[in-house]
N, C-alpha and C positions, 0 to 999 in steps of 0.2 A: 366597505361592505360589512366588516365585523361589527361596526358600531351602529349599523342601521336599525338594530333592535330598539334603540332608544328613540329613534326618529319615527317609529310607527310602522316599520316594514319588518315584521318578525320572520319572514321567510328568507331574508337575505343574510341573517346572522350565521346560521349553520353553513351556508355556502362560503361565507367569508372565512370561517374557521377552517373549512376544508382546503381552501386555496392557500391560506397562510401555513397550515400544516404540511401541505404538499411542497411548498417552497422551502420550508425548513428541512424537510426530509430529503429533498433533492440536493440541497446545499450540503448537508452532512454526507450523503453518499458520494457526491462528486468531489468535494474538497478534503474530506477526512478519510472515509473508509476505503475508497479505491486506491489512493496512494499508499496507504498502510498495507493493503493486500498485495500490491505490486512490489513493495519493498521486501516483504516476507517471501514472496514467490521468487524474487531474484536471488535472495540468499539461499533458498532451497535449491534453486537451479545450480548455483555455484557449488554447493555442498555435494549434490548428486554428481556433477561433472567431475569434481575432485575424487569422489569415491570410485567412480568408474575408471579413472586414470590410476588408481591405486595410491593416491596421496593421502587419503583419509581426511583428517581435520587439520593438516599442517599448513594450509594456506596455498596461495598461488605463487608459482615461480614462472617468470616469463620464458618465452622460447629461447633456447640457447644457454640458459642458466641451469645449474645443477644445485639441487638442495641437499645439503649434507644431513646426516642423521641428527645432529644437534639443532637443526632448524635454521642454520645460517645459509645464506645463498652465496654460492661461489660463482663469480662472473666468468663467463666463457666455458669452454668444454675441457 
């Protein structure tokens, strides 16, 4: 459709550009932008969860493990 301008159908050229532009835009949104946004939102969710639990920015310790003040995880209670 994009190259129809050379074949004598000047009305199909802009439509072809719109279709190809839409395909490129949807590809970028689906495969690039959305995964990046989800990755950042996941990190933000973990940071807020740790902030609410009073751990600040020290990371995650699994259930049953105690985190010492120097950042090392002690196994068990």
